N, CA, C and O atoms as CSV, one atom per row, in Angstrom:
chain,resi,resn,atom,element,x,y,z
A,1,UNK,N,N,10.552,151.569,89.292
A,1,UNK,CA,C,10.698,151.326,87.879
A,1,UNK,C,C,10.859,149.840,87.594
A,1,UNK,O,O,10.453,148.980,88.376
A,2,UNK,N,N,11.466,149.574,86.445
A,2,UNK,CA,C,11.655,148.185,86.019
A,2,UNK,C,C,12.629,147.437,86.916
A,2,UNK,O,O,12.454,146.246,87.173
A,3,UNK,N,N,13.676,148.150,87.402
A,3,UNK,CA,C,14.662,147.496,88.257
A,3,UNK,C,C,14.029,146.951,89.529
A,3,UNK,O,O,14.373,145.858,89.979
A,4,UNK,N,N,13.093,147.722,90.116
A,4,UNK,CA,C,12.438,147.281,91.342
A,4,UNK,C,C,11.639,145.998,91.095
A,4,UNK,O,O,11.648,145.089,91.925
A,5,UNK,N,N,10.948,145.928,89.950
A,5,UNK,CA,C,10.168,144.731,89.632
A,5,UNK,C,C,11.087,143.521,89.504
A,5,UNK,O,O,10.781,142.447,90.021
A,6,UNK,N,N,12.211,143.695,88.817
A,6,UNK,CA,C,13.148,142.587,88.636
A,6,UNK,C,C,13.688,142.106,89.973
A,6,UNK,O,O,13.772,140.902,90.216
A,7,UNK,N,N,14.060,143.059,90.854
A,7,UNK,CA,C,14.618,142.685,92.156
A,7,UNK,C,C,13.586,141.961,93.005
A,7,UNK,O,O,13.924,141.002,93.698
A,8,UNK,N,N,12.341,142.399,92.964
A,8,UNK,CA,C,11.293,141.795,93.777
A,8,UNK,C,C,10.898,140.413,93.297
A,8,UNK,O,O,10.215,139.680,94.012
A,9,UNK,N,N,11.314,140.052,92.107
A,9,UNK,CA,C,10.874,138.786,91.523
A,9,UNK,C,C,11.998,137.756,91.459
A,9,UNK,O,O,11.934,136.830,90.651
A,10,UNK,N,N,13.025,137.900,92.295
A,10,UNK,CA,C,14.166,136.977,92.192
A,10,UNK,C,C,14.200,135.935,93.304
A,10,UNK,O,O,15.247,135.330,93.538
A,11,UNK,N,N,13.080,135.708,93.999
A,11,UNK,CA,C,13.118,134.698,95.058
A,11,UNK,C,C,12.995,133.284,94.498
A,11,UNK,O,O,13.220,132.318,95.227
A,12,UNK,N,N,12.640,133.138,93.211
A,12,UNK,CA,C,12.548,131.833,92.547
A,12,UNK,C,C,11.732,130.840,93.373
A,12,UNK,O,O,12.066,129.656,93.430
A,13,UNK,N,N,10.676,131.312,94.006
A,13,UNK,CA,C,9.762,130.479,94.811
A,13,UNK,C,C,10.411,129.881,96.055
A,13,UNK,O,O,9.916,128.896,96.603
A,14,UNK,N,N,11.521,130.475,96.503
A,14,UNK,CA,C,12.201,129.963,97.707
A,14,UNK,C,C,11.351,130.123,98.956
A,14,UNK,O,O,11.523,129.383,99.925
A,15,UNK,N,N,10.429,131.090,98.940
A,15,UNK,CA,C,9.616,131.340,100.133
A,15,UNK,C,C,8.270,130.603,100.081
A,15,UNK,O,O,7.455,130.715,100.996
A,16,UNK,N,N,8.054,129.853,99.001
A,16,UNK,CA,C,6.882,128.974,98.939
A,16,UNK,C,C,7.116,127.818,99.907
A,16,UNK,O,O,8.242,127.578,100.344
A,17,UNK,N,N,6.048,127.110,100.234
A,17,UNK,CA,C,6.194,125.863,100.979
A,17,UNK,C,C,7.022,124.921,100.095
A,17,UNK,O,O,6.769,124.822,98.894
A,18,UNK,N,N,7.991,124.242,100.672
A,18,UNK,CA,C,8.889,123.389,99.899
A,18,UNK,C,C,8.516,121.912,100.057
A,18,UNK,O,O,7.900,121.512,101.045
A,19,UNK,N,N,8.903,121.118,99.066
A,19,UNK,CA,C,8.713,119.667,99.149
A,19,UNK,C,C,10.029,119.003,98.741
A,19,UNK,O,O,10.690,119.429,97.794
A,20,UNK,N,N,10.394,117.950,99.477
A,20,UNK,CA,C,11.598,117.185,99.155
A,20,UNK,C,C,11.173,115.967,98.353
A,20,UNK,O,O,10.233,115.263,98.723
A,21,UNK,N,N,11.878,115.722,97.245
A,21,UNK,CA,C,11.538,114.554,96.447
A,21,UNK,C,C,12.773,113.908,95.865
A,21,UNK,O,O,13.837,114.519,95.772
A,22,UNK,N,N,12.608,112.663,95.479
A,22,UNK,CA,C,13.676,111.933,94.802
A,22,UNK,C,C,13.091,111.442,93.478
A,22,UNK,O,O,12.005,110.863,93.435
A,23,UNK,N,N,13.835,111.688,92.402
A,23,UNK,CA,C,13.410,111.293,91.053
A,23,UNK,C,C,14.256,110.110,90.599
A,23,UNK,O,O,15.480,110.207,90.514
A,24,UNK,N,N,13.599,109.003,90.312
A,24,UNK,CA,C,14.331,107.820,89.865
A,24,UNK,C,C,13.706,107.254,88.602
A,24,UNK,O,O,12.487,107.299,88.435
A,25,UNK,N,N,14.540,106.718,87.705
A,25,UNK,CA,C,13.970,106.086,86.503
A,25,UNK,C,C,13.311,104.757,86.887
A,25,UNK,O,O,13.711,104.116,87.859
A,26,UNK,N,N,12.299,104.352,86.114
A,26,UNK,CA,C,11.659,103.054,86.375
A,26,UNK,C,C,12.660,101.941,86.071
A,26,UNK,O,O,13.692,102.174,85.442
A,27,UNK,N,N,12.348,100.754,86.518
A,27,UNK,CA,C,13.277,99.623,86.418
A,27,UNK,C,C,13.774,99.376,84.986
A,27,UNK,O,O,14.961,99.130,84.770
A,28,UNK,N,N,12.862,99.444,84.016
A,28,UNK,CA,C,13.248,99.143,82.634
A,28,UNK,C,C,13.331,100.413,81.778
A,28,UNK,O,O,13.129,100.370,80.564
A,29,UNK,N,N,13.625,101.522,82.420
A,29,UNK,CA,C,13.620,102.828,81.735
A,29,UNK,C,C,14.900,103.044,80.925
A,29,UNK,O,O,16.001,102.927,81.463
A,30,UNK,N,N,14.758,103.361,79.629
A,30,UNK,CA,C,15.953,103.642,78.820
A,30,UNK,C,C,16.522,105.045,79.088
A,30,UNK,O,O,17.644,105.343,78.677
A,31,UNK,N,N,15.752,105.909,79.778
A,31,UNK,CA,C,16.257,107.246,80.104
A,31,UNK,C,C,17.323,107.130,81.182
A,31,UNK,O,O,17.229,106.290,82.077
A,32,UNK,N,N,18.343,107.987,81.085
A,32,UNK,CA,C,19.419,107.891,82.073
A,32,UNK,C,C,18.975,108.415,83.429
A,32,UNK,O,O,18.002,109.160,83.543
A,33,UNK,N,N,19.719,108.002,84.459
A,33,UNK,CA,C,19.419,108.460,85.810
A,33,UNK,C,C,19.931,109.889,85.978
A,33,UNK,O,O,21.010,110.225,85.489
A,34,UNK,N,N,19.170,110.720,86.660
A,34,UNK,CA,C,19.566,112.104,86.903
A,34,UNK,C,C,20.652,112.104,87.973
A,34,UNK,O,O,20.509,111.446,89.003
A,35,UNK,N,N,21.746,112.845,87.733
A,35,UNK,CA,C,22.873,112.848,88.666
A,35,UNK,C,C,22.447,113.289,90.064
A,35,UNK,O,O,22.751,112.627,91.056
A,36,UNK,N,N,21.747,114.407,90.128
A,36,UNK,CA,C,21.272,114.905,91.427
A,36,UNK,C,C,19.792,114.601,91.534
A,36,UNK,O,O,18.944,115.431,91.206
A,37,UNK,N,N,19.496,113.394,91.998
A,37,UNK,CA,C,18.105,112.942,91.984
A,37,UNK,C,C,17.292,113.445,93.172
A,37,UNK,O,O,16.063,113.377,93.159
A,38,UNK,N,N,17.979,113.954,94.207
A,38,UNK,CA,C,17.268,114.528,95.353
A,38,UNK,C,C,17.043,116.005,95.108
A,38,UNK,O,O,17.990,116.756,94.870
A,39,UNK,N,N,15.788,116.422,95.165
A,39,UNK,CA,C,15.423,117.787,94.803
A,39,UNK,C,C,14.542,118.395,95.885
A,39,UNK,O,O,13.695,117.718,96.468
A,40,UNK,N,N,14.751,119.673,96.143
A,40,UNK,CA,C,13.879,120.439,97.035
A,40,UNK,C,C,13.340,121.585,96.202
A,40,UNK,O,O,14.101,122.412,95.701
A,41,UNK,N,N,12.025,121.630,96.056
A,41,UNK,CA,C,11.441,122.671,95.218
A,41,UNK,C,C,10.096,123.112,95.782
A,41,UNK,O,O,9.607,122.562,96.769
A,42,UNK,N,N,9.515,124.104,95.140
A,42,UNK,CA,C,8.223,124.628,95.571
A,42,UNK,C,C,7.161,123.544,95.501
A,42,UNK,O,O,7.118,122.766,94.548
A,43,UNK,N,N,6.310,123.495,96.510
A,43,UNK,CA,C,5.223,122.515,96.506
A,43,UNK,C,C,4.163,122.877,95.467
A,43,UNK,O,O,3.280,122.075,95.162
A,44,UNK,N,N,4.261,124.100,94.926
A,44,UNK,CA,C,3.308,124.541,93.901
A,44,UNK,C,C,3.737,124.130,92.494
A,44,UNK,O,O,2.990,124.331,91.537
A,45,UNK,N,N,4.934,123.555,92.362
A,45,UNK,CA,C,5.402,123.086,91.056
A,45,UNK,C,C,4.472,121.972,90.570
A,45,UNK,O,O,3.984,121.165,91.362
A,46,UNK,N,N,4.237,121.943,89.261
A,46,UNK,CA,C,3.342,120.932,88.694
A,46,UNK,C,C,4.141,119.763,88.118
A,46,UNK,O,O,5.359,119.841,87.957
A,47,UNK,N,N,3.433,118.691,87.817
A,47,UNK,CA,C,4.045,117.517,87.196
A,47,UNK,C,C,4.616,117.891,85.825
A,47,UNK,O,O,5.651,117.362,85.419
A,48,UNK,N,N,3.940,118.804,85.111
A,48,UNK,CA,C,4.456,119.255,83.811
A,48,UNK,C,C,5.841,119.871,83.974
A,48,UNK,O,O,6.741,119.576,83.189
A,49,UNK,N,N,6.025,120.722,84.983
A,49,UNK,CA,C,7.331,121.337,85.216
A,49,UNK,C,C,8.375,120.267,85.518
A,49,UNK,O,O,9.509,120.344,85.047
A,50,UNK,N,N,7.985,119.276,86.302
A,50,UNK,CA,C,8.888,118.182,86.627
A,50,UNK,C,C,9.266,117.391,85.372
A,50,UNK,O,O,10.420,116.999,85.202
A,51,UNK,N,N,8.275,117.160,84.491
A,51,UNK,CA,C,8.540,116.448,83.235
A,51,UNK,C,C,9.531,117.231,82.379
A,51,UNK,O,O,10.413,116.641,81.755
A,52,UNK,N,N,9.389,118.561,82.346
A,52,UNK,CA,C,10.315,119.395,81.567
A,52,UNK,C,C,11.721,119.306,82.150
A,52,UNK,O,O,12.701,119.252,81.407
A,53,UNK,N,N,11.820,119.290,83.475
A,53,UNK,CA,C,13.112,119.162,84.144
A,53,UNK,C,C,13.758,117.819,83.804
A,53,UNK,O,O,14.942,117.760,83.472
A,54,UNK,N,N,12.977,116.747,83.890
A,54,UNK,CA,C,13.485,115.406,83.575
A,54,UNK,C,C,13.936,115.341,82.119
A,54,UNK,O,O,15.002,114.804,81.817
A,55,UNK,N,N,13.115,115.894,81.210
A,55,UNK,CA,C,13.468,115.897,79.783
A,55,UNK,C,C,14.775,116.652,79.553
A,55,UNK,O,O,15.631,116.205,78.790
A,56,UNK,N,N,14.925,117.800,80.218
A,56,UNK,CA,C,16.138,118.595,80.064
A,56,UNK,C,C,17.364,117.831,80.554
A,56,UNK,O,O,18.408,117.835,79.903
A,57,UNK,N,N,17.230,117.173,81.710
A,57,UNK,CA,C,18.357,116.433,82.290
A,57,UNK,C,C,18.676,115.146,81.524
A,57,UNK,O,O,19.844,114.792,81.364
A,58,UNK,N,N,17.638,114.447,81.052
A,58,UNK,CA,C,17.859,113.140,80.407
A,58,UNK,C,C,18.041,113.238,78.897
A,58,UNK,O,O,18.804,112.472,78.309
A,59,UNK,N,N,17.341,114.180,78.270
A,59,UNK,CA,C,17.346,114.269,76.808
A,59,UNK,C,C,18.067,115.522,76.289
A,59,UNK,O,O,18.294,115.657,75.086
A,60,UNK,N,N,18.424,116.434,77.200
A,60,UNK,CA,C,19.134,117.638,76.799
A,60,UNK,C,C,18.233,118.738,76.249
A,60,UNK,O,O,18.724,119.802,75.872
A,61,UNK,N,N,16.933,118.502,76.196
A,61,UNK,CA,C,15.985,119.485,75.682
A,61,UNK,C,C,14.619,119.239,76.322
A,61,UNK,O,O,14.304,118.123,76.735
A,62,UNK,N,N,13.813,120.305,76.396
A,62,UNK,CA,C,12.469,120.132,76.969
A,62,UNK,C,C,11.446,119.771,75.898
A,62,UNK,O,O,10.275,119.559,76.213
A,63,UNK,N,N,11.871,119.698,74.631
A,63,UNK,CA,C,10.932,119.471,73.524
A,63,UNK,C,C,10.071,118.223,73.677
A,63,UNK,O,O,8.906,118.222,73.282
A,64,UNK,N,N,10.630,117.169,74.243
A,64,UNK,CA,C,9.906,115.890,74.306
A,64,UNK,C,C,9.348,115.589,75.697
A,64,UNK,O,O,9.141,114.426,76.041
A,65,UNK,N,N,9.101,116.638,76.504
A,65,UNK,CA,C,8.633,116.390,77.865
A,65,UNK,C,C,7.299,115.644,77.904
A,65,UNK,O,O,7.003,114.949,78.876
A,66,UNK,N,N,6.489,115.788,76.842
A,66,UNK,CA,C,5.190,115.094,76.812
A,66,UNK,C,C,5.364,113.582,76.651
A,66,UNK,O,O,4.417,112.821,76.852
A,67,UNK,N,N,6.559,113.154,76.294
A,67,UNK,CA,C,6.828,111.728,76.090
A,67,UNK,C,C,7.287,111.046,77.385
A,67,UNK,O,O,7.704,109.888,77.367
A,68,UNK,N,N,7.208,111.770,78.502
A,68,UNK,CA,C,7.649,111.229,79.792
A,68,UNK,C,C,6.452,111.116,80.726
A,68,UNK,O,O,5.618,112.019,80.790
A,69,UNK,N,N,6.374,110.013,81.443
A,69,UNK,CA,C,5.343,109.829,82.458
A,69,UNK,C,C,5.997,109.871,83.830
A,69,UNK,O,O,7.137,109.440,83.999
A,70,UNK,N,N,5.263,110.396,84.811
A,70,UNK,CA,C,5.735,110.421,86.190
A,70,UNK,C,C,4.744,109.609,87.019
A,70,UNK,O,O,3.531,109.786,86.907
A,71,UNK,N,N,5.281,108.715,87.855
A,71,UNK,CA,C,4.439,107.850,88.667
A,71,UNK,C,C,4.788,107.982,90.144
A,71,UNK,O,O,5.938,108.231,90.505
A,72,UNK,N,N,3.777,107.810,90.989
A,72,UNK,CA,C,3.967,107.787,92.437
A,72,UNK,C,C,3.309,106.505,92.937
A,72,UNK,O,O,2.108,106.309,92.752
A,73,UNK,N,N,4.085,105.642,93.563
A,73,UNK,CA,C,3.554,104.371,94.063
A,73,UNK,C,C,2.908,103.553,92.941
A,73,UNK,O,O,1.903,102.879,93.168
A,74,UNK,N,N,3.469,103.607,91.752
A,74,UNK,CA,C,2.949,102.839,90.634
A,74,UNK,C,C,1.746,103.456,89.949
A,74,UNK,O,O,1.202,102.862,89.018
A,75,UNK,N,N,1.315,104.628,90.381
A,75,UNK,CA,C,0.162,105.300,89.772
A,75,UNK,C,C,0.616,106.465,88.901
A,75,UNK,O,O,1.432,107.287,89.318
A,76,UNK,N,N,0.081,106.524,87.698
A,76,UNK,CA,C,0.343,107.629,86.784
A,76,UNK,C,C,-0.222,108.918,87.381
A,76,UNK,O,O,-1.347,108.924,87.880
A,77,UNK,N,N,0.548,110.011,87.337
A,77,UNK,CA,C,0.083,111.292,87.873
A,77,UNK,C,C,-0.206,112.255,86.722
A,77,UNK,O,O,0.676,112.505,85.899
A,78,UNK,N,N,-1.420,112.798,86.647
A,78,UNK,CA,C,-1.743,113.767,85.591
A,78,UNK,C,C,-0.865,115.013,85.666
A,78,UNK,O,O,-0.383,115.389,86.734
A,79,UNK,N,N,-0.669,115.648,84.504
A,79,UNK,CA,C,0.278,116.752,84.356
A,79,UNK,C,C,-0.035,117.988,85.173
A,79,UNK,O,O,0.879,118.732,85.526
A,80,UNK,N,N,-1.309,118.231,85.488
A,80,UNK,CA,C,-1.669,119.484,86.149
A,80,UNK,C,C,-1.622,119.415,87.670
A,80,UNK,O,O,-1.833,120.431,88.332
A,81,UNK,N,N,-1.354,118.258,88.232
A,81,UNK,CA,C,-1.301,118.148,89.694
A,81,UNK,C,C,-0.055,118.830,90.241
A,81,UNK,O,O,1.027,118.739,89.661
A,82,UNK,N,N,-0.228,119.518,91.374
A,82,UNK,CA,C,0.933,120.111,92.033
A,82,UNK,C,C,1.590,119.053,92.905
A,82,UNK,O,O,0.968,118.052,93.261
A,83,UNK,N,N,2.851,119.285,93.244
A,83,UNK,CA,C,3.566,118.341,94.096
A,83,UNK,C,C,2.921,118.275,95.482
A,83,UNK,O,O,2.926,117.228,96.129
A,84,UNK,N,N,2.363,119.410,95.931
A,84,UNK,CA,C,1.685,119.414,97.237
A,84,UNK,C,C,0.482,118.465,97.205
A,84,UNK,O,O,0.273,117.699,98.146
A,85,UNK,N,N,-0.307,118.515,96.126
A,85,UNK,CA,C,-1.470,117.633,95.999
A,85,UNK,C,C,-1.032,116.165,95.998
A,85,UNK,O,O,-1.630,115.330,96.676
A,86,UNK,N,N,0.007,115.866,95.238
A,86,UNK,CA,C,0.512,114.487,95.166
A,86,UNK,C,C,0.977,114.039,96.546
A,86,UNK,O,O,0.678,112.928,96.983
A,87,UNK,N,N,1.715,114.918,97.228
A,87,UNK,CA,C,2.228,114.574,98.555
A,87,UNK,C,C,1.083,114.304,99.528
A,87,UNK,O,O,1.087,113.291,100.227
A,88,UNK,N,N,0.115,115.199,99.574
A,88,UNK,CA,C,-0.997,115.071,100.529
A,88,UNK,C,C,-1.853,113.841,100.232
A,88,UNK,O,O,-2.250,113.132,101.157
A,89,UNK,N,N,-2.140,113.579,98.964
A,89,UNK,CA,C,-3.054,112.479,98.631
A,89,UNK,C,C,-2.370,111.120,98.524
A,89,UNK,O,O,-3.040,110.095,98.650
A,90,UNK,N,N,-1.072,111.078,98.298
A,90,UNK,CA,C,-0.423,109.791,98.058
A,90,UNK,C,C,0.782,109.490,98.947
A,90,UNK,O,O,1.258,108.355,98.951
A,91,UNK,N,N,1.289,110.462,99.694
A,91,UNK,CA,C,2.543,110.214,100.398
A,91,UNK,C,C,2.503,110.660,101.857
A,91,UNK,O,O,3.491,110.501,102.574
A,92,UNK,N,N,1.395,111.207,102.301
A,92,UNK,CA,C,1.314,111.823,103.626
A,92,UNK,C,C,1.733,110.892,104.759
A,92,UNK,O,O,2.341,111.340,105.731
A,93,UNK,N,N,1.419,109.608,104.647
A,93,UNK,CA,C,1.709,108.673,105.739
A,93,UNK,C,C,3.083,108.018,105.604
A,93,UNK,O,O,3.475,107.215,106.451
A,94,UNK,N,N,3.810,108.357,104.549
A,94,UNK,CA,C,5.115,107.734,104.322
A,94,UNK,C,C,6.235,108.709,104.678
A,94,UNK,O,O,6.003,109.910,104.820
A,95,UNK,N,N,7.441,108.185,104.818
A,95,UNK,CA,C,8.570,109.048,105.181
A,95,UNK,C,C,9.056,109.828,103.961
A,95,UNK,O,O,8.931,109.378,102.822
A,96,UNK,N,N,9.607,110.999,104.227
A,96,UNK,CA,C,10.149,111.825,103.148
A,96,UNK,C,C,11.468,111.211,102.704
A,96,UNK,O,O,12.069,110.474,103.485
A,97,UNK,N,N,11.947,111.472,101.508
A,97,UNK,CA,C,11.344,112.344,100.502
A,97,UNK,C,C,10.247,111.632,99.703
A,97,UNK,O,O,10.151,110.405,99.700
A,98,UNK,N,N,9.437,112.428,99.039
A,98,UNK,CA,C,8.417,111.927,98.122
A,98,UNK,C,C,9.148,111.230,96.972
A,98,UNK,O,O,9.971,111.852,96.300
A,99,UNK,N,N,8.859,109.949,96.738
A,99,UNK,CA,C,9.557,109.208,95.681
A,99,UNK,C,C,8.711,109.185,94.417
A,99,UNK,O,O,7.600,108.656,94.403
A,100,UNK,N,N,9.261,109.770,93.354
A,100,UNK,CA,C,8.595,109.777,92.058
A,100,UNK,C,C,9.454,109.020,91.064
A,100,UNK,O,O,10.680,109.126,91.068
A,101,UNK,N,N,8.791,108.257,90.214
A,101,UNK,CA,C,9.489,107.445,89.215
A,101,UNK,C,C,9.110,107.969,87.837
A,101,UNK,O,O,7.945,108.264,87.573
A,102,UNK,N,N,10.112,108.081,86.958
A,102,UNK,CA,C,9.822,108.536,85.596
A,102,UNK,C,C,10.172,107.457,84.588
A,102,UNK,O,O,11.040,106.615,84.816
A,103,UNK,N,N,9.466,107.509,83.462
A,103,UNK,CA,C,9.695,106.547,82.390
A,103,UNK,C,C,9.178,107.152,81.091
A,103,UNK,O,O,8.454,108.147,81.122
A,104,UNK,N,N,9.538,106.570,79.954
A,104,UNK,CA,C,8.926,107.032,78.708
A,104,UNK,C,C,7.423,106.795,78.782
A,104,UNK,O,O,6.961,105.902,79.492
A,105,UNK,N,N,6.672,107.594,78.049
A,105,UNK,CA,C,5.207,107.529,78.092
A,105,UNK,C,C,4.706,106.114,77.843
A,105,UNK,O,O,5.130,105.444,76.901
A,106,UNK,N,N,3.792,105.671,78.709
A,106,UNK,CA,C,3.162,104.362,78.529
A,106,UNK,C,C,1.957,104.541,77.638
A,106,UNK,O,O,1.218,105.514,77.787
A,107,UNK,N,N,1.744,103.625,76.717
A,107,UNK,CA,C,0.608,103.742,75.806
A,107,UNK,C,C,-0.562,102.955,76.372
A,107,UNK,O,O,-0.853,101.841,75.936
A,108,UNK,N,N,-1.230,103.559,77.359
A,108,UNK,CA,C,-2.326,102.882,78.056
A,108,UNK,C,C,-3.541,102.667,77.173
A,108,UNK,O,O,-4.220,101.646,77.276
A,109,UNK,N,N,-3.815,103.636,76.298
A,109,UNK,CA,C,-5.029,103.552,75.471
A,109,UNK,C,C,-5.025,102.277,74.631
A,109,UNK,O,O,-6.049,101.600,74.538
A,110,UNK,N,N,-3.903,101.945,74.024
A,110,UNK,CA,C,-3.826,100.767,73.160
A,110,UNK,C,C,-4.061,99.490,73.967
A,110,UNK,O,O,-4.708,98.556,73.494
A,111,UNK,N,N,-3.525,99.463,75.197
A,111,UNK,CA,C,-3.707,98.270,76.031
A,111,UNK,C,C,-5.155,98.123,76.475
A,111,UNK,O,O,-5.661,97.006,76.588
A,112,UNK,N,N,-5.824,99.242,76.727
A,112,UNK,CA,C,-7.214,99.203,77.188
A,112,UNK,C,C,-8.140,98.813,76.033
A,112,UNK,O,O,-9.067,98.026,76.221
A,113,UNK,N,N,-7.891,99.361,74.839
A,113,UNK,CA,C,-8.727,99.080,73.680
A,113,UNK,C,C,-8.608,97.610,73.270
A,113,UNK,O,O,-9.617,96.969,72.975
A,114,UNK,N,N,-7.395,97.076,73.250
A,114,UNK,CA,C,-7.185,95.684,72.865
A,114,UNK,C,C,-6.628,94.896,74.046
A,114,UNK,O,O,-5.410,94.781,74.182
A,115,UNK,N,N,-7.485,94.355,74.898
A,115,UNK,CA,C,-6.954,93.554,75.998
A,115,UNK,C,C,-6.469,92.207,75.470
A,115,UNK,O,O,-7.228,91.238,75.445
A,116,UNK,N,N,-5.232,92.148,75.058
A,116,UNK,CA,C,-4.619,90.939,74.513
A,116,UNK,C,C,-4.205,90.000,75.634
A,116,UNK,O,O,-3.885,90.436,76.740
A,117,UNK,N,N,-4.215,88.719,75.340
A,117,UNK,CA,C,-3.694,87.775,76.318
A,117,UNK,C,C,-2.171,87.889,76.373
A,117,UNK,O,O,-1.541,87.509,77.360
A,118,UNK,N,N,-1.593,88.422,75.290
A,118,UNK,CA,C,-0.136,88.572,75.239
A,118,UNK,C,C,0.343,89.739,76.098
A,118,UNK,O,O,1.487,89.742,76.552
A,119,UNK,N,N,-0.514,90.721,76.324
A,119,UNK,CA,C,-0.125,91.899,77.103
A,119,UNK,C,C,0.141,91.493,78.545
A,119,UNK,O,O,-0.723,90.922,79.211
A,120,UNK,N,N,1.335,91.791,79.017
A,120,UNK,CA,C,1.655,91.402,80.393
A,120,UNK,C,C,1.054,92.408,81.373
A,120,UNK,O,O,0.963,93.603,81.090
A,121,UNK,N,N,0.654,91.901,82.509
A,121,UNK,CA,C,0.054,92.774,83.528
A,121,UNK,C,C,1.105,93.714,84.108
A,121,UNK,O,O,0.761,94.743,84.690
A,122,UNK,N,N,2.368,93.372,83.957
A,122,UNK,CA,C,3.456,94.190,84.501
A,122,UNK,C,C,3.443,95.598,83.902
A,122,UNK,O,O,3.787,96.568,84.578
A,123,UNK,N,N,3.046,95.705,82.638
A,123,UNK,CA,C,3.072,97.000,81.950
A,123,UNK,C,C,1.824,97.835,82.185
A,123,UNK,O,O,1.778,98.995,81.777
A,124,UNK,N,N,0.813,97.273,82.832
A,124,UNK,CA,C,-0.426,98.012,83.044
A,124,UNK,C,C,-0.330,98.811,84.335
A,124,UNK,O,O,-0.089,98.254,85.406
A,125,UNK,N,N,-0.519,100.120,84.223
A,125,UNK,CA,C,-0.405,101.023,85.361
A,125,UNK,C,C,-1.792,101.514,85.736
A,125,UNK,O,O,-2.547,101.932,84.859
A,126,UNK,N,N,-2.151,101.474,87.023
A,126,UNK,CA,C,-3.473,101.983,87.409
A,126,UNK,C,C,-3.586,103.479,87.126
A,126,UNK,O,O,-2.633,104.232,87.321
A,127,UNK,N,N,-4.750,103.892,86.669
A,127,UNK,CA,C,-4.985,105.304,86.395
A,127,UNK,C,C,-5.182,106.057,87.706
A,127,UNK,O,O,-5.740,105.524,88.666
A,128,UNK,N,N,-4.719,107.292,87.730
A,128,UNK,CA,C,-4.879,108.153,88.900
A,128,UNK,C,C,-6.359,108.413,89.112
A,128,UNK,O,O,-7.068,108.752,88.164
A,129,UNK,N,N,-6.828,108.261,90.321
A,129,UNK,CA,C,-8.232,108.515,90.631
A,129,UNK,C,C,-8.400,109.991,90.951
A,129,UNK,O,O,-7.708,110.522,91.820
A,130,UNK,N,N,-9.317,110.660,90.255
A,130,UNK,CA,C,-9.463,112.099,90.414
A,130,UNK,C,C,-10.196,112.487,91.695
A,130,UNK,O,O,-10.000,113.596,92.193
A,131,UNK,N,N,-11.028,111.611,92.239
A,131,UNK,CA,C,-11.729,111.976,93.465
A,131,UNK,C,C,-10.740,111.979,94.628
A,131,UNK,O,O,-9.797,111.187,94.639
A,132,UNK,N,N,-10.947,112.870,95.616
A,132,UNK,CA,C,-10.023,112.926,96.749
A,132,UNK,C,C,-10.089,111.659,97.582
A,132,UNK,O,O,-11.142,111.030,97.692
A,133,UNK,N,N,-8.986,111.299,98.153
A,133,UNK,CA,C,-8.923,110.119,98.996
A,133,UNK,C,C,-9.510,110.497,100.352
A,133,UNK,O,O,-9.040,111.440,100.989
A,134,UNK,N,N,-10.523,109.777,100.792
A,134,UNK,CA,C,-11.234,110.158,102.005
A,134,UNK,C,C,-10.609,109.572,103.261
A,134,UNK,O,O,-10.714,110.170,104.332
A,135,UNK,N,N,-9.971,108.430,103.156
A,135,UNK,CA,C,-9.406,107.788,104.330
A,135,UNK,C,C,-7.903,107.659,104.137
A,135,UNK,O,O,-7.447,106.968,103.227
A,136,UNK,N,N,-7.136,108.323,104.991
A,136,UNK,CA,C,-5.682,108.323,104.850
A,136,UNK,C,C,-5.001,107.262,105.708
A,136,UNK,O,O,-3.781,107.110,105.659
A,137,UNK,N,N,-5.793,106.525,106.500
A,137,UNK,CA,C,-5.201,105.578,107.428
A,137,UNK,C,C,-4.734,104.290,106.773
A,137,UNK,O,O,-3.979,103.520,107.367
A,138,UNK,N,N,-5.192,104.058,105.536
A,138,UNK,CA,C,-4.752,102.852,104.852
A,138,UNK,C,C,-4.493,103.167,103.387
A,138,UNK,O,O,-4.895,104.219,102.888
A,139,UNK,N,N,-3.831,102.269,102.714
A,139,UNK,CA,C,-3.543,102.476,101.307
A,139,UNK,C,C,-4.482,101.690,100.413
A,139,UNK,O,O,-4.294,101.664,99.196
A,140,UNK,N,N,-5.499,101.042,100.994
A,140,UNK,CA,C,-6.457,100.293,100.201
A,140,UNK,C,C,-7.486,101.239,99.615
A,140,UNK,O,O,-8.069,102.055,100.328
A,141,UNK,N,N,-7.704,101.130,98.337
A,141,UNK,CA,C,-8.720,101.973,97.673
A,141,UNK,C,C,-9.949,101.117,97.391
A,141,UNK,O,O,-10.267,100.850,96.232
A,142,UNK,N,N,-10.635,100.689,98.431
A,142,UNK,CA,C,-11.791,99.814,98.271
A,142,UNK,C,C,-13.088,100.581,98.168
A,142,UNK,O,O,-14.138,99.977,97.951
A,143,UNK,N,N,-13.050,101.924,98.320
A,143,UNK,CA,C,-14.295,102.705,98.331
A,143,UNK,C,C,-14.920,102.835,96.982
A,143,UNK,O,O,-15.969,103.465,96.846
């Protein structure tokens, strides 16, 4: 019956492959630091879920999760990527935990449309490359 379904669904993804990560605010981030920044969760969790978690912890509500960006090694990560994909394509050769940085949403479109001399290069974040990384032995993306 219904009770059996409820009981069978209470593993909360504990038996999925797990990933260890640390969530830290960017250097100039007005969002507060999460008290428990070391997290172990399902590798199938998406960046969107992580954004909702960050919004809940920093803002007290998930309503504004779209206003948060998550970066790995200075690269913006699209919302639909799983943590496993991020780990394999961007962190495989580095030591655990996977380090992700969060900040309020960067307005990349405005910077790209109007390349001002006043715009500092510090605020420009490289876009995530959608093609798979073919060579994992180096971090240079010269291909």
